Every structure is written in C-alpha cells, then in structure tokens.
C-alpha positions in Angstrom: -27.9 -60.3 101.3 -28.3 -63.2 103.7 -25.9 -66.1 104.2 -27.7 -69.3 105.4 -25.8 -72.4 106.5 -28.4 -75.0 107.1 -27.1 -76.9 104.1 -23.9 -77.6 106.1 -25.9 -79.6 108.7 -25.2 -83.1 107.4 -21.5 -82.3 106.7 -21.1 -80.7 110.2 -22.6 -83.7 111.9 -20.1 -85.9 110.3 -17.4 -83.6 111.4 -18.8 -83.6 114.9 -18.5 -87.3 115.1 -15.0 -87.3 113.8 -14.0 -84.5 116.3 -15.6 -86.4 119.2 -13.7 -89.6 118.3 -10.3 -87.8 118.0 -10.8 -86.0 121.3 -11.3 -89.3 123.1 -7.9 -90.5 121.8 -6.0 -87.2 121.9 -7.1 -86.0 125.4 -7.6 -89.4 127.0 -11.2 -88.9 128.1 -11.8 -92.5 128.4 -12.8 -95.3 126.0 -15.2 -94.2 123.3 -18.7 -95.4 123.9 -20.2 -98.0 121.7 -22.5 -95.5 120.0 -22.4 -91.7 120.4 -25.4 -89.8 119.5 -25.6 -86.3 118.0 -28.3 -84.4 119.9 -30.0 -82.1 117.4 -31.9 -79.7 119.6 -29.6 -79.3 122.6 -28.8 -75.6 122.0 -31.8 -73.6 123.2 -30.8 -69.9 122.8 -28.1 -68.0 121.2 -27.3 -64.2 121.6 -24.6 -62.2 119.9 -22.7 -59.1 121.2 -22.5 -56.7 119.5 -25.5 -57.2 117.4 -24.0 -55.2 114.4 -20.2 -55.8 114.4 -18.0 -54.3 111.9 -15.8 -56.5 109.5 -12.7 -57.6 111.4 -14.4 -57.0 114.7 -14.6 -59.7 117.5 -18.0 -60.7 118.8 -19.2 -62.9 121.6 -21.7 -65.8 121.3 -23.5 -66.8 124.4 -25.8 -69.9 124.4 -27.9 -72.0 126.7 -28.1 -75.8 126.3 -29.9 -78.8 127.7 -29.7 -82.5 126.9 -32.3 -85.3 127.5 -31.8 -87.6 130.4 -31.0 -90.4 127.8 -27.8 -88.6 126.8 -24.6 -90.3 127.9 -20.8 -89.6 127.9 -19.5 -89.2 124.4 -22.8 -87.8 122.9 -22.3 -84.4 121.1 -24.2 -81.4 120.1 -23.0 -78.8 117.7 -23.3 -75.2 116.5 -22.6 -74.5 112.8 -20.8 -71.3 112.2 -21.3 -69.4 108.9 -18.1 -68.6 106.9 -18.2 -65.0 107.8 -17.5 -65.9 111.5 -13.8 -66.9 112.0 -12.9 -68.9 115.0 -10.7 -67.4 117.7 -11.1 -69.9 120.6 -10.1 -73.4 119.7 -11.2 -75.4 122.7 -12.7 -74.7 126.2 -14.3 -76.6 129.0 -17.7 -76.2 130.6 -17.1 -76.9 134.3 -19.8 -78.4 136.4 -21.3 -76.2 139.1 -23.9 -76.8 141.8 -27.2 -75.0 142.3 -25.3 -72.2 143.9 -22.9 -71.7 141.1 -19.9 -73.2 143.0 -17.6 -75.6 141.2 -18.2 -79.3 141.5 -15.1 -81.3 142.5 -14.3 -84.9 142.4 -12.9 -87.1 145.3 -9.5 -85.8 144.6 -10.5 -82.1 144.6 -10.2 -81.7 140.9 -12.9 -79.7 139.0 -15.5 -81.8 137.4 -16.1 -81.0 133.7 -19.7 -81.3 132.3 -18.7 -81.0 128.6 -15.8 -80.1 126.4 -16.0 -77.8 123.4 -13.8 -77.8 120.3 -14.1 -74.9 117.7 -13.2 -76.0 114.2 -13.7 -74.0 111.0 -17.4 -73.7 110.6 -18.3 -76.0 113.5 -18.4 -75.9 117.4 -18.7 -79.4 118.8 -19.6 -80.0 122.5 -18.9 -83.4 123.8 -20.6 -84.6 127.1 -18.5 -86.2 129.7 -19.2 -88.9 132.3 -21.0 -86.1 134.2 -24.0 -86.7 131.9 -24.2 -90.4 133.1 -24.3 -89.4 136.7 -26.8 -86.6 136.6 -30.3 -85.9 135.3 -31.7 -82.8 133.7 -28.2 -81.8 132.5 -28.1 -78.3 131.2 -25.8 -75.3 131.1 -24.4 -72.3 129.3 -21.4 -71.6 127.0 -19.8 -68.5 125.6 -16.9 -67.9 123.2 -15.6 -65.2 120.7 -15.3 -65.2 117.0 -14.2 -62.6 114.5 -16.2 -61.3 111.8 -14.5 -61.7 108.5 -12.9 -58.7 106.9 -14.7 -59.9 103.7 -18.1 -59.5 105.3 -20.1 -56.9 103.4 -21.4 -53.9 105.4 -25.2 -54.0 105.4 -25.4 -57.8 104.8 -27.0 -60.2 107.1 -25.2 -63.3 108.6 -27.6 -66.0 109.8 -26.6 -68.4 112.6 -28.9 -71.5 112.8 -29.2 -73.7 115.9 -31.5 -76.3 117.3 -34.1 -77.6 115.0 -35.5 -74.6 113.4 -34.1 -71.6 115.3 -32.0 -68.8 113.9 -30.3 -65.5 114.9 -29.4 -62.8 112.5 -26.2 -60.6 112.6 -26.3 -57.3 110.8 -22.9 -56.3 109.5 -22.2 -52.7 110.4 -20.2 -50.1 108.5 -16.4 -50.1 108.7 -16.3 -46.3 108.3 -14.4 -43.8 110.5 -11.2 -41.8 110.1 -7.9 -43.4 109.6 -5.6 -43.1 112.6 -2.2 -41.5 112.1 0.8 -43.6 113.0 3.9 -41.9 114.4 6.8 -43.4 112.5 9.4 -41.9 114.6 8.7 -44.6 117.3 9.0 -48.3 117.2 5.9 -50.6 117.5 5.3 -54.1 118.7 2.4 -56.5 118.3 1.4 -60.1 117.9 -1.4 -62.4 117.2 -2.4 -66.0 117.2 -1.5 -67.7 113.9 -2.3 -71.2 112.6 0.5 -72.2 110.3 -1.5 -75.0 108.7 -4.6 -73.0 107.7 -3.0 -69.5 107.8 -5.9 -68.2 109.9 -5.1 -65.3 111.9 -6.5 -64.8 115.4 -7.4 -68.4 116.0 -6.0 -69.6 119.4 -3.9 -72.6 119.2 -0.2 -73.7 119.4 1.6 -70.7 117.8 1.9 -67.0 118.1 3.3 -64.6 115.6 5.0 -61.4 116.8 6.4 -58.3 114.9 8.6 -55.4 115.8 8.5 -52.3 113.6 11.5 -49.9 113.7 11.2 -46.2 113.5 11.2 -44.8 110.0 14.5 -44.3 108.1 16.9 -43.2 107.3 18.6 -45.1 110.0 22.2 -46.3 109.8 21.6 -49.3 112.1 18.7 -50.8 114.1 19.2 -53.6 116.7 16.3 -55.3 118.3 16.6 -57.6 121.3 13.3 -59.5 121.9 12.6 -61.2 125.2 9.8 -63.7 125.7 7.6 -64.0 128.7 6.5 -67.4 130.3 4.9 -70.2 128.4 6.6 -69.5 125.0 9.7 -70.6 123.1 11.3 -69.2 119.9 11.2 -71.1 116.7 14.7 -70.5 115.4 16.2 -71.3 112.0 16.9 -75.0 111.5 13.9 -76.0 113.8 12.1 -78.6 111.7 9.5 -79.5 114.3 7.2 -76.8 113.1 6.4 -77.4 109.5 4.8 -74.5 107.6 6.2 -72.0 110.1 8.1 -69.2 108.5 11.6 -68.6 110.1 12.5 -65.3 111.5 12.9 -62.6 108.8 13.0 -58.9 108.1 10.7 -57.0 105.6 10.7 -53.4 104.6 7.6 -51.3 104.2 7.3 -47.9 102.4 4.9 -45.5 104.2 3.2 -42.2 103.7 5.1 -39.6 105.7 1.8 -37.7 106.3 -0.1 -40.6 107.9 2.5 -43.2 108.6 0.2 -45.7 106.9 1.4 -48.1 104.1 -0.4 -47.2 101.0 -3.0 -49.8 99.9 -1.4 -52.3 97.4 2.1 -51.6 98.5 4.1 -54.9 98.8 6.8 -55.4 101.3 10.4 -55.4 100.1 13.2 -57.8 101.1 16.6 -56.8 102.5 18.1 -57.6 99.2 15.7 -55.3 97.4 16.6 -52.3 99.5 20.3 -53.2 99.9 20.3 -53.8 103.7 22.3 -56.4 105.6 20.5 -58.5 108.3 21.9 -60.7 111.1 19.7 -62.8 113.4 20.8 -64.5 116.6 18.2 -66.9 118.0 18.1 -69.4 120.8 21.5 -70.5 122.3 23.2 -67.6 120.5 21.1 -64.9 122.1 19.9 -66.7 125.3 17.1 -69.3 125.6 14.4 -66.6 125.7 15.9 -63.9 123.5 16.3 -63.2 119.9 18.4 -60.4 118.4 18.0 -58.7 115.0 20.5 -56.3 113.4 19.6 -54.3 110.2 21.9 -51.9 108.5 20.7 -49.5 107.0 17.0 -48.7 107.0 16.4 -46.5 103.9 14.5 -43.3 104.0 10.8 -43.5 103.8 10.7 -47.0 105.0 10.6 -48.9 108.3 11.9 -52.3 109.0 9.6 -55.0 110.4 11.1 -57.9 112.3 8.7 -61.0 112.2 9.1 -64.3 114.0 7.0 -67.2 115.4 6.9 -68.7 118.9 5.6 -72.0 120.1 3.1 -71.9 123.1 4.5 -74.3 125.7 1.9 -73.6 128.6 -1.7 -73.6 127.3 -3.1 -73.0 130.7 -1.9 -69.4 130.8 -4.5 -66.7 130.0 -2.0 -64.3 128.5 1.4 -64.2 126.8 3.8 -61.3 127.0 6.7 -60.1 125.0 9.1 -57.2 125.4 11.7 -55.8 122.9 14.4 -53.2 123.1 14.9 -51.2 119.9 18.1 -49.4 119.6 19.2 -47.0 116.8 22.3 -44.9 116.3 20.5 -42.1 118.2 17.7 -43.6 120.4 16.9 -46.7 122.5 13.3 -47.5 123.4 11.4 -50.5 124.9 8.1 -51.8 123.5 5.9 -54.5 124.8 2.8 -56.5 123.8 0.5 -58.9 125.5 -1.7 -61.5 123.8 -4.7 -62.3 126.0 -6.6 -65.5 125.4 -10.3 -64.6 124.5 -12.5 -65.6 127.3 -14.5 -68.8 126.6 -16.2 -71.1 128.9 -19.6 -71.8 130.4 -21.1 -74.1 133.0 -22.9 -77.4 133.3 -25.5 -78.2 135.8 -27.3 -81.4 136.5 -29.6 -82.7 139.2 -28.4 -85.6 141.3 -30.2 -88.9 140.9 -32.0 -89.8 144.1 -30.1 -92.3 146.2 -30.9 -95.9 145.4 -34.0 -97.1 147.1 -36.5 -100.0 146.8 -40.2 -99.8 147.3 -42.7 -102.8 147.0 -46.2 -103.2 145.8 -48.4 -106.2 146.4 -50.9 -107.7 144.0 -52.9 -110.9 143.9 -54.6 -113.1 141.4 -57.6 -113.0 141.7 -57.4 -109.4 142.5 -57.7 -108.0 146.1 -61.3 -107.9 147.2 -62.3 -111.0 145.3 -64.2 -113.6 147.2 -62.5 -117.0 147.3 -63.8 -120.5 148.2 -62.6 -123.8 149.4 -59.6 -125.2 147.5 -59.1 -122.1 145.4 -55.5 -121.1 144.7 -54.4 -117.4 145.2 -51.2 -116.2 143.7 -49.4 -113.3 145.4 -46.9 -111.1 143.6 -44.5 -108.6 145.2 -43.2 -106.0 142.7 -39.9 -104.5 143.9 -39.2 -101.1 142.3 -35.7 -99.9 142.2 -35.0 -96.2 141.9 -32.0 -94.0 142.0 -28.5 -95.1 141.0 -26.4 -98.0 142.4 -27.4 -101.0 144.5 -30.1 -100.9 147.2 -30.5 -103.3 150.2 -33.7 -105.3 150.3 -35.3 -106.3 153.7 -39.0 -107.0 153.6 -41.3 -109.2 155.5 -44.5 -110.6 154.0 -46.9 -111.3 156.9 -49.0 -114.5 156.3 -50.5 -115.0 159.8 -53.9 -113.7 158.7 -53.8 -115.8 155.5 -52.7 -119.2 156.8 -55.6 -119.4 159.2 -57.9 -120.0 156.2 -55.3 -121.2 153.6 -52.3 -123.4 153.2 -48.9 -122.3 151.8 -48.3 -124.0 148.4 -44.9 -122.7 147.3 -42.6 -119.9 145.8 -42.8 -119.7 142.1 -40.4 -116.8 141.5 -37.8 -115.5 144.0 -36.8 -112.7 141.8 -33.1 -113.3 142.4 -33.6 -112.5 146.1 -33.3 -114.7 149.3 -36.9 -115.7 150.3 -37.0 -117.5 153.6 -40.1 -119.2 154.7 -40.9 -118.7 158.5 -43.7 -120.0 160.5 -46.2 -117.2 159.5 -44.3 -114.9 157.2 -41.8 -114.8 154.2 -38.5 -112.9 155.0 -37.2 -111.3 151.7 -33.6 -110.0 151.6 -30.9 -109.2 149.1 -29.4 -106.4 146.9 -31.2 -104.9 143.9 -29.9 -102.7 141.1 -33.0 -103.1 139.0 -36.7 -103.9 139.3 -37.7 -107.5 140.1 -40.6 -109.5 141.7 -41.3 -112.4 144.0 -44.3 -114.7 143.6 -45.8 -117.5 145.6 -49.2 -119.2 146.0 -51.6 -120.3 148.8 -54.6 -122.5 148.6 -57.8 -121.9 150.6 -58.4 -124.8 153.0 -60.9 -127.4 152.0 -64.3 -127.8 153.8 -63.9 -129.3 157.2 -60.2 -128.7 157.4 -60.5 -125.9 160.0 -61.4 -122.2 159.4 -60.1 -118.9 160.7 -61.7 -115.5 160.3 -62.8 -116.2 156.7 -60.5 -113.4 155.4 -57.1 -113.8 153.8 -55.5 -110.6 154.9 -51.9 -110.1 153.7 -49.4 -107.2 154.2 -45.8 -106.8 153.2 -43.6 -104.4 155.3 -40.2 -102.9 155.0 -37.9 -103.7 158.0 -39.8 -103.2 161.1 -42.3 -100.8 159.7 -45.8 -101.3 161.2 -47.7 -101.4 157.9 -47.3 -101.7 154.2 -49.2 -102.6 151.0 -51.5 -105.6 151.3 -54.5 -107.5 149.9 -57.7 -109.0 151.3 -59.8 -111.9 150.0 -63.0 -112.8 151.7 -63.6 -116.5 152.1 -67.3 -117.1 151.6 -69.2 -120.2 150.6 -72.5 -122.0 151.2 -73.6 -125.4 152.4 -76.8 -127.3 151.3 -77.8 -130.4 153.2 -80.5 -133.0 152.0 -82.3 -134.8 154.7 -85.5 -136.9 155.2 -88.4 -136.1 157.5 -86.7 -138.1 160.1 -83.6 -135.9 159.8 -81.4 -138.6 158.3 -79.1 -137.6 155.4 -80.3 -138.6 152.0 -78.2 -139.4 149.1 -79.3 -139.0 145.4 -80.4 -135.4 145.4 -79.1 -132.7 142.9 -79.4 -129.0 143.2 -78.7 -125.9 141.2 -78.4 -122.2 141.9 -80.2 -119.8 139.8 -79.5 -116.0 139.5 -82.1 -113.6 140.9 -83.8 -111.6 138.2 -86.3 -109.1 139.6 -87.2 -111.4 142.5 -87.8 -114.3 140.0 -85.6 -117.3 139.3 -83.2 -116.6 136.5 -80.6 -118.5 134.6 -78.8 -121.5 136.1 -75.4 -120.4 137.5 -72.1 -122.1 136.6 -70.1 -120.1 139.1 -70.8 -120.5 141.9 -72.2 -124.1 141.6 -73.0 -126.7 144.2 -70.8 -129.8 144.3 -71.0 -132.8 146.7 -68.8 -132.8 149.7 -66.5 -135.7 149.4 -67.1 -138.3 152.0 -70.4 -136.7 153.2 -73.9 -138.0 152.4 -76.4 -135.5 151.1 -74.1 -132.5 151.8 -73.2 -129.9 149.1 -70.9 -126.8 149.0 -70.5 -123.9 146.7 -67.2 -122.2 145.6 -66.7 -118.6 146.4 -70.1 -116.9 146.5 -70.6 -113.2 146.5 -73.2 -111.4 148.8 -76.5 -111.1 147.2 -79.9 -112.9 146.3 -80.1 -116.4 144.8 -82.6 -119.2 144.1 -82.1 -122.8 145.2 -83.7 -125.5 143.0 -83.8 -129.2 143.5 -83.5 -130.9 140.1 -83.3 -134.5 141.3 -84.7 -136.1 144.5 -83.7 -139.3 146.3 -85.8 -142.3 145.3 -89.2 -142.3 147.2 -89.0 -138.6 147.9 -90.6 -135.6 146.4 -88.7 -132.7 144.8 -88.7 -129.4 146.5 -92.0 -128.0 145.3 -90.5 -124.8 143.9 -87.3 -122.8 143.8 -86.6 -121.0 147.1 -85.2 -117.4 147.2 -82.4 -116.7 149.8 -79.9 -114.0 150.5 -76.2 -114.3 151.4 -74.8 -111.6 153.7 -71.2 -110.2 153.8 -70.3 -112.4 156.7 -71.6 -115.6 154.9 -74.8 -115.8 156.8 -78.0 -116.9 155.0 -81.6 -115.7 155.3 -84.7 -116.9 153.5 -86.7 -114.2 151.7 -90.1 -115.9 152.5 -89.7 -118.4 155.3 -93.6 -119.1 155.6 -93.7 -120.3 152.0 -90.6 -122.5 152.4 -91.7 -125.0 155.0 -89.2 -127.6 153.8 -86.2 -125.2 154.2 -84.3 -124.3 157.2 -81.2 -122.2 157.6 -78.5 -122.3 160.3 -74.8 -121.9 160.9 -72.7 -124.7 159.5 -70.3 -124.7 162.5 -67.5 -123.2 160.5 -69.1 -119.7 160.2 -70.7 -120.2 156.8 -74.5 -120.5 156.1 -76.2 -123.9 155.9 -79.5 -124.5 154.0 -81.2 -127.8 155.0 -83.8 -129.2 152.6 -86.2 -131.8 154.1 -87.9 -134.1 151.6 -91.3 -135.8 152.0 -92.0 -139.3 151.0 -94.0 -139.8 147.8 -97.5 -141.3 148.0 -97.1 -144.8 146.5 -99.7 -146.3 144.2 -101.2 -150.0 144.7 -99.2 -153.0 143.4 -96.2 -151.0 143.8 -95.5 -152.5 147.2 -95.3 -156.0 148.9 -97.9 -158.7 150.1 -99.9 -156.1 152.1 -100.7 -154.3 148.9 -101.8 -157.6 147.2 -104.2 -158.4 150.1 -105.6 -154.9 149.7 -106.2 -155.5 146.0 -107.7 -158.9 146.5 -110.0 -157.6 149.2 -110.9 -154.7 147.0 -111.5 -156.9 144.0 -113.9 -159.1 146.0 -115.9 -156.1 147.1 -116.1 -154.8 143.6 -117.1 -158.3 142.4 -120.0 -158.4 144.9 -121.1 -155.0 143.9 -120.9 -155.9 140.3 -122.8 -159.1 140.9 -125.6 -157.2 142.9 -125.9 -154.8 140.1 -126.0 -157.6 137.6 -128.8 -159.5 139.7 -130.8 -156.3 140.2 -130.7 -155.8 136.4 -132.0 -159.3 135.9 -134.9 -159.1 138.4 -136.2 -155.9 136.9 -136.1 -157.5 133.5 -138.3 -160.6 134.4 -141.1 -158.6 136.0 -141.4 -156.5 132.9 -141.8 -159.4 130.7 -144.6 -160.9 132.9 -146.5 -157.6 132.9 -146.3 -157.6 129.1 -147.7 -161.1 128.9 -150.7 -160.3 131.2 -151.5 -157.3 129.1 -151.7 -159.5 126.0 
C-alpha cells in the first residue's frame, strides 16, 4: 500500500502563505513584502534515516535546497509531510555560514539567519530572510525529525514528494520483538512534549507532560515530591492561562504481575474507583519549582501514576530535566528524566554580490569605422553599466582632442543624470550611479575650407587617469572635382555625376556619395563621405561654348583620400592633385566648341558675303560655259543640214 500526498499541494501552498504571514507578525521579522512567492522546486534532495522505520519510531529527514537569484525575503518553499509522519520539531533556523562553514555574523556580532522553518501538521514551511536579498546563488541544507505514526502498517510504503516531480519512499518495518518486562517494585518517571490543542504527543512546543509511576501495591501511602529543572514552571490547579491543559491528577493501572505490563484494553481507574485519597500541593504550597502528591492507599495489583503538565519558559534550552523523590512506608527512591529537544537545523550559504562598479562602453552613429564627410553629424553614446550592489562613483573622461581637429562640438543630448562638464578638448563625466545609464552628444564634421586635421575622428573614453579605454574611429574622406577652361580659369555651368565601377565599366549613377557645388566657389564640387575604391566620373552638362568630357573617366580613391587615374593617357582632359587639405582633387579641362557660320558677329557676315560672291562667280562661270557649249552645237547641226 502506498500513500501519496501530491493532492495536498494546493492546500499546503495556501497554508505556507498563511504561515509566512503569521511569522512576520509573531516573530517581528520585518514588514511583509508586497508579494511573497512560493518557490516550487527549491528542495533538491531528501534522504530519510532509517530507511525502514518501525511504527512509532523517530526518523530524520535531511534535505538540500537552492533558490533562484530572483528570490527575496519573505519568499517560501515547502515540504509536504504525509499523514504517517508526525511532527516533532515545530520551528528551527537555518543559520548562514561562509564558504568555510563558519557562522556569518552581523555588525553587532549576532548570527545571521538565512531562512526560518516552521513545522505544521503535514507541512514544513521555509521562509527566506533578508539574507536572500543580499546574496546570490543562495542554497543550503536542513534536517529535522519526525515520528512514524503508530498507525502505520508494517510493509506499507509512505511516499514523500518534493520539488516538481521528485519522490522518496519509506518502507514501514515490522514492529515485532519481545515485550520487555517491567519491574513494578520500583518507581518510574518519564515525560514527553504534548500539544494541548491538538493532543499530539512528541511535537515540540510550549508544554511538557510528565508522569511518575509508584511501585506496585499494596502500599499504605505513597508521597511524591517532584522538582523541576530550569526553563519550566508547573501548571497548578486554578491556572486558567493554559486552556485545554489537564490539571495534576492521579490514575491507577492494573498490571500483569508476570510482566509488569498493563494488559491491552485495560482502562485506568480514578482514586474514587479504587477507594484512595489524594492530596496535591502545587506552586506556592510546595515551593515555586516543586509539586507534592500523596496517595493512600495503593491497592494490590495496581500502581499509581501521577500526571501533570509544565509550561516551557525558556525555549532556547536543548533539554529539560525533572527529578522526583518517591517515598513509601518502607522505601524512598529518586527517579529522574530528561527531555531532549530533537536536533533540527541546517545551513544557508550565498555568494556575495560583487562590489558596486561601473564600466563604460562607447558607440557611435554612424558606427565606428564608417567614413564621414563634410558637414556630417556623428552621435556618440557612452553606456555606463552598473554592477554589484549599492552606489558606485563615476569618474570618466571622454577625450575629444583627436575629434575636434576635424569636427565641431554640437551639444549634449542626454546627460544620463550625471554631471557632464565640457572642457577644451574633453568631457569630464562624474556622479554616482546605482543603475545603468547613458550619456550622448553630437559633433559635426567641419565643412570644406574650414580647416582640417588628420582626417580621422579618433575618440576614447577613460576611467580616472587610465591611459586607454573604449573608443571609436571615423575616417574623414571626400573628393573634389574642379571645372576649368583651357586657360585654367574656373568655369561655371558644369554638372557631374559619379558612377559605380562594374567590372571596369561605368555602372549605375550613385546617389551616395554625390557631387555638390561648393558654396561660394565657381566650378568646384565636393562629395560627401567616400569609401576607398574605383569610381567613374561623368560630365553631364558643360558650360556654354565648351564640349562635354568625351567619355566617363575611371579613377580610384585610396585609404588616405588620394586619387589616381586608371588610364591617364586616355584622359588628357583630366588631372589629379592634392586639394591642399589632404583630399584628392580631379581637375577637368573643357575645350571650346567649334562654332558654325552665322552664329557669330560681323566677321562671320563678311566671311559669308565673300564666300557667297565666290560661289556666285563659280556658278556664273558654270552657267556661261554651259551656254557656250550649247551655241556651237546648234551651228554644227545647221551646217549639216
């Protein structure tokens, strides 16, 4: 027969939440969090010792646990106990330890607790403390004892479920064995934990129940003087602070003289039933820590059992002792008993978060490595990454000296909640961070003719006085085209396009980069950012009176912005040079167009008049010659007739 308790999961979770809430109030563990989570799979392993306990036997549960880094104080995880496992321990702490197993202590020297456990009927609830907020990778162990119910059937299997789908089986052993003989000529004393509310025996809590058994009768008189050890107080008649607690009393048990055992099914008898008189002195009557019973007589074949409750006043003790003097008309003997708390506890271990620190990464738009051209805006972003716990100081310098030789500072667009101070050739960024943030600002590449540096926007951000840090680079590269006449004078009215190079042939017209006229300059054009590679230059409109460039011209742009012609011999109208600011310059020289007659001034008119006269004379001669030839022919024809 197997007993499975997975069906109790939903109920036990509700109980766990209720227990966690009550613990916050009852034990003053701090204000309850806005939302406490139940961690389903925190318990990783469970072992049981012994593996096959007998009914009524105690057994120890050992478990390991771990919670995710998202867990916080007040979160709980639980272990459901089958009904056959009766609680013994009611509450225990899991103290925090370091990696060497030594206790962790707070600033006042007090031990730090990682989690607290409460054992209810059918449920063990572990509640995380603030330790979970202050550490990562929090994990640990726990152990406690339970008692296998006397009702557990030998040969049956009790199943303990934990985590999401894990189980462990407990095989109930046989309760066989010989019955031990009890010597009823001697007194006995014993005790146990007892819960007056539920009646559960053995569950550690607020009350203990003791008994003292007299020697077997017949005895004329028996007097018992009971003395408590530390951490306890008697509950005397008239004490109404402990409801459901039975007041001190005396019961009589008939026993088998051969074994000293009480036969099964034999009910205890009261003093009235056996005709005995009982007096009880408790508290102030007998001394603060003493209670006295007197019984007269104890009938033959019976023994008297004195039963009373005590309240636990010091729960920090690991054991509670009790001694009694039992005096009869012929003997006096002392008996003692000690109730030891079942060992329960465990550990909690978490890794410290790294100390708060800030690192920075630098990006740009356009991305680092992208070529930029005159007037183009570059946006820089400094991403500050906060790690660890607490606040971290920020002290970074963004070095702009190698940027501002080719660009102008535009402005800060996001300070990220930090102090950003603009210095001559840098930004000084300071402040305190407890979370990630970013700083952003922009620069603009200087326009043509406004001075140039090394044609490279080189930027780096450093922490404190560190020599280096993350940075970006943007080559500044562009191209000039100039239009001049054969006398070297600049010409207005030309238009050029750049074409892609497709297998050493002119390809599609490019829109980026493109050539635009330089403001205020005649016949001078400049591209935007241009990448290294091969291009074709084509003139699509020429100044009035000048011919277009005969054919597109292929050229190559180098990494440093220099320009070379692929076929200089075939490009007699093209010359390349340095522009003076380090970029390449292509100069296109246009030739004048051959003009047709009548398209000019008076000189052209004279030319045409003269030419017309010549043509007229020629035409006249031709016409006269034709006429002379015609007259001679007619005379010859007449002579023949």
